C-alpha positions as CSV (number, residue, x, y, z in Angstrom):
1,X,-60.2,122.1,-25.9
2,X,-59.3,119.6,-23.2
3,X,-55.7,118.3,-23.1
4,X,-57.1,114.7,-23.7
5,X,-59.1,116.0,-26.7
6,X,-56.0,117.8,-28.0
7,X,-53.9,114.8,-27.6
8,X,-56.4,112.6,-29.8
9,X,-56.8,115.4,-32.2
10,X,-53.0,115.6,-32.7
11,X,-52.7,112.0,-33.1
12,X,-55.4,111.7,-35.5
13,X,-53.8,114.6,-37.5
14,X,-50.3,112.8,-37.4
15,X,-52.0,109.6,-38.7
16,X,-54.1,111.0,-41.3
17,X,-51.5,113.3,-42.6
18,X,-49.0,110.3,-42.8
19,X,-51.5,108.2,-44.8
20,X,-52.2,111.1,-47.1
21,X,-48.3,111.4,-47.3
22,X,-48.0,108.0,-48.2
23,X,-50.7,108.5,-51.3
24,X,-49.1,111.7,-52.6
25,X,-45.7,110.2,-52.6
26,X,-46.9,106.9,-54.5
27,X,-48.7,109.4,-56.8
28,X,-45.5,111.6,-57.3
29,X,-43.4,108.6,-58.0
30,X,-46.0,107.4,-60.7
31,X,-45.8,110.5,-62.4
32,X,-42.2,111.0,-61.9
33,X,-42.6,114.3,-60.1
34,X,-40.5,115.6,-56.9
35,X,-42.4,114.7,-53.8
36,X,-43.2,117.5,-51.5
37,X,-40.8,117.5,-48.4
38,X,-42.5,120.3,-46.5
39,X,-45.4,118.4,-45.0
40,X,-43.4,115.6,-43.4
41,X,-41.0,118.4,-42.0
42,X,-43.9,120.3,-40.6
43,X,-45.3,116.9,-39.1
44,X,-41.7,116.6,-37.5
45,X,-41.7,120.0,-35.8
46,X,-45.0,119.1,-34.5
47,X,-43.9,115.8,-33.0
48,X,-40.8,117.4,-31.7
49,X,-43.2,119.9,-30.0
50,X,-45.7,117.6,-28.6
51,X,-48.5,119.7,-30.2
52,X,-49.8,121.5,-33.5
53,X,-47.7,124.6,-34.8
54,X,-48.9,127.4,-36.8
55,X,-47.5,127.5,-40.1
56,X,-47.5,129.8,-43.2
57,X,-46.3,128.7,-46.4
58,X,-45.3,131.3,-49.2
59,X,-47.5,131.4,-52.1
60,X,-44.5,131.8,-54.3
61,X,-42.3,129.1,-53.1
62,X,-44.7,127.0,-51.1
63,X,-42.0,126.9,-48.5
64,X,-42.6,127.5,-44.9
65,X,-42.4,131.3,-44.2
66,X,-43.5,131.5,-40.6
67,X,-43.7,128.9,-37.8
68,X,-45.5,129.7,-34.1
69,X,-45.6,127.3,-31.6
70,X,-48.4,127.2,-28.6
71,X,-47.5,128.0,-25.2
72,X,-45.8,125.5,-23.5
73,X,-45.0,123.4,-26.6
74,X,-41.9,124.7,-28.3
75,X,-39.9,122.7,-30.8
76,X,-37.2,120.9,-28.5
77,X,-33.7,120.6,-29.9
78,X,-31.3,117.9,-29.1
79,X,-28.5,120.1,-28.1
80,X,-27.7,121.6,-24.6
81,X,-29.1,124.9,-23.9
82,X,-25.8,126.2,-23.2
83,X,-24.7,126.0,-27.1
84,X,-24.3,129.2,-28.7
85,X,-27.6,130.8,-30.1
86,X,-26.3,130.3,-33.9
87,X,-25.4,126.5,-33.6
88,X,-28.9,125.7,-32.0
89,X,-30.4,127.4,-34.7
90,X,-28.4,125.4,-37.1
91,X,-29.3,122.3,-35.2
92,X,-32.9,123.2,-35.9
93,X,-32.2,123.3,-39.6
94,X,-30.4,119.8,-39.3
95,X,-33.7,118.4,-38.1
96,X,-36.4,120.5,-39.8
97,X,-34.5,122.5,-42.7
98,X,-36.5,120.8,-45.4
99,X,-39.6,122.9,-44.3
100,X,-37.7,125.9,-45.5
101,X,-36.2,124.2,-48.6
102,X,-32.9,123.8,-46.6
103,X,-31.9,120.4,-47.2
104,X,-28.2,121.0,-46.1
105,X,-27.5,123.0,-43.2
106,X,-24.1,123.9,-44.8
107,X,-26.2,126.1,-47.1
108,X,-26.8,128.5,-44.4
109,X,-24.3,130.7,-42.4
110,X,-25.2,132.6,-39.1
111,X,-25.2,136.4,-39.8
112,X,-26.0,137.4,-36.2
113,X,-27.1,136.0,-32.9
114,X,-28.5,138.2,-30.2
115,X,-27.5,137.8,-26.4
116,X,-30.5,136.5,-24.2
117,X,-33.1,139.4,-23.6
118,X,-35.3,140.5,-20.9
119,X,-37.8,137.5,-21.5
120,X,-35.2,135.1,-21.7
121,X,-35.4,134.7,-25.6
122,X,-32.6,134.6,-28.0
123,X,-32.6,135.4,-31.9
124,X,-30.4,134.1,-34.6
125,X,-30.4,135.4,-38.2
126,X,-29.4,133.1,-40.9
127,X,-28.5,133.7,-44.7
128,X,-29.2,131.2,-47.2
129,X,-26.2,130.4,-49.3
130,X,-25.6,128.2,-52.6
131,X,-22.2,126.9,-53.2
132,X,-21.0,129.5,-51.0
133,X,-22.9,132.4,-52.7
134,X,-25.2,134.2,-50.5
135,X,-28.9,134.2,-51.9
136,X,-30.3,137.9,-51.9
137,X,-32.9,138.7,-49.5
138,X,-33.0,134.8,-48.3
139,X,-32.9,134.7,-44.7
140,X,-34.2,132.8,-41.7
141,X,-34.6,134.3,-38.0
142,X,-35.0,131.6,-35.2
143,X,-36.4,132.7,-32.1
144,X,-35.0,130.5,-29.1
145,X,-35.8,129.9,-25.5
146,X,-33.0,127.6,-24.3
147,X,-32.7,124.4,-26.2
148,X,-36.3,125.0,-27.8
149,X,-37.4,127.0,-30.9
150,X,-40.4,129.1,-30.1
151,X,-40.9,130.7,-33.7
152,X,-39.3,131.2,-37.1
153,X,-39.8,133.6,-39.6
154,X,-38.2,132.7,-43.3
155,X,-37.8,133.8,-46.8
156,X,-36.1,131.2,-48.6
157,X,-35.7,129.6,-52.0
158,X,-35.5,125.8,-53.0
159,X,-32.0,125.1,-53.8
160,X,-31.3,127.0,-57.0
161,X,-29.7,123.8,-58.8
162,X,-30.2,125.4,-62.2
163,X,-27.8,128.6,-61.6
164,X,-24.6,128.2,-63.1
165,X,-22.3,129.8,-60.5
166,X,-19.2,130.6,-62.7
167,X,-19.5,134.4,-63.9
168,X,-19.1,135.1,-67.7
169,X,-19.1,138.9,-66.9
170,X,-15.9,139.8,-64.7
171,X,-16.4,142.1,-61.6
172,X,-14.4,144.8,-63.4
173,X,-16.6,144.7,-66.3
174,X,-19.8,144.9,-64.0
175,X,-18.4,147.8,-62.1
176,X,-17.9,149.6,-65.6
177,X,-21.5,148.6,-66.6
178,X,-22.9,150.5,-63.5
179,X,-20.4,153.5,-64.0
180,X,-21.5,153.8,-67.6
181,X,-25.3,153.9,-66.7
182,X,-24.5,156.5,-63.8
183,X,-22.9,159.0,-66.3
184,X,-25.1,158.4,-69.2
185,X,-28.4,158.0,-67.4
186,X,-28.4,159.9,-64.2
187,X,-25.3,162.4,-65.0
188,X,-23.4,161.3,-61.9
189,X,-19.7,161.2,-62.4
190,X,-18.3,161.0,-59.1
191,X,-19.9,158.0,-57.4
192,X,-17.8,155.4,-55.4
193,X,-18.5,152.0,-56.7
194,X,-18.1,149.2,-54.2
195,X,-16.3,146.0,-55.1
196,X,-18.6,143.5,-56.8
197,X,-19.7,140.5,-55.1
198,X,-21.6,137.5,-56.5
199,X,-25.1,136.6,-55.1
200,X,-27.9,134.6,-56.4
201,X,-30.5,137.0,-57.2
202,X,-34.4,135.8,-57.3
203,X,-36.5,138.8,-57.5
204,X,-39.7,136.8,-56.6
205,X,-38.3,137.1,-53.0
206,X,-38.5,140.8,-53.1
207,X,-41.6,141.4,-55.3
208,X,-43.7,138.2,-54.1
209,X,-44.1,136.8,-57.9
210,X,-42.5,133.8,-59.5
211,X,-39.1,134.6,-61.0
212,X,-36.1,132.5,-62.0
213,X,-32.9,132.8,-60.1
214,X,-30.0,134.5,-61.5
215,X,-26.2,134.9,-60.8
216,X,-25.4,138.4,-60.4
217,X,-22.8,141.1,-59.2
218,X,-24.1,143.3,-56.4
219,X,-22.8,146.6,-56.6
220,X,-23.4,149.8,-54.3
221,X,-22.9,153.0,-55.9
222,X,-22.4,155.9,-53.2
223,X,-21.8,159.7,-52.6
224,X,-22.8,162.2,-50.1
225,X,-26.4,162.3,-51.1
226,X,-27.1,159.0,-52.8
227,X,-26.8,155.3,-52.2
228,X,-28.0,153.1,-55.0
229,X,-27.9,149.0,-55.1
230,X,-27.6,147.3,-58.4
231,X,-27.5,143.6,-59.3
232,X,-25.8,143.1,-62.6
233,X,-26.6,139.7,-64.5
234,X,-23.1,137.8,-64.4
235,X,-23.8,136.0,-67.6
236,X,-25.0,138.8,-69.9
237,X,-24.5,142.0,-68.1
238,X,-27.8,143.3,-67.8
239,X,-29.0,145.4,-64.9
240,X,-31.4,142.9,-63.2
241,X,-32.7,145.2,-60.2
242,X,-31.6,148.4,-58.9
243,X,-33.1,150.9,-56.4
244,X,-32.0,154.0,-54.7
245,X,-32.1,155.5,-51.4
246,X,-31.7,159.3,-51.7
247,X,-30.0,160.1,-48.5
248,X,-30.4,163.9,-48.2
249,X,-34.3,163.5,-48.8
250,X,-34.4,160.8,-46.1
251,X,-32.6,163.4,-43.5
252,X,-35.0,166.0,-44.4
253,X,-38.2,164.0,-43.5
254,X,-36.6,162.9,-40.4
255,X,-35.8,166.6,-39.6
256,X,-39.2,167.7,-40.4
257,X,-41.2,165.0,-38.7
258,X,-38.8,164.5,-35.8
259,X,-38.1,161.2,-34.2
260,X,-39.6,159.5,-31.0
């Protein structure tokens, strides 16, 4: 496709999508349904890039889970390239966060930002938060080159506004629930129980299906050959999710197969 044809196609896409958005918005208002904020955010990214961007949307949440720009057309940011990578990633979410269900950039925190690599790229990893509580497994990785975003990987939730963030089960009680399960079901008496911390757990992010969000205590039980992760419902005390990493088996597999 020539640059002129691509420009005309891009303009037509913006116009047609804009018209469709107007119709959809009016329909949504007519039936009192929430308007989709993702498509306008995608169009804004394309406007900032000056070209189409490749976008994948989650089949579970319908939010954007992947963004890739075409060569020579990254998504430009209105911040200097000298700004720390984490701050540039946050600036990207200020402008385009609604594509990922992030309406307020204060609902994410920078977990890590890497220095510039051999090809001039920087990578910022961000954790989704809700009222100061981390959302389990909900993260974005923003790949940057200077004051531009090249691609984004995301696994996020719409703001879980239906989740009450005051626990009814205390941290100590949650730890006792895990200890009791280990004693009675696993016959483990000597595991070390971590200090419980609150998280917003939605198993759909981990299992790829629709689930409600729950306030949960995250707890790690560990000993020499075992590390097990638990999420205890902070309202009812049920075990919502747990899985085990058996360290001695992992080490044996590595020893037998070797590592490159």
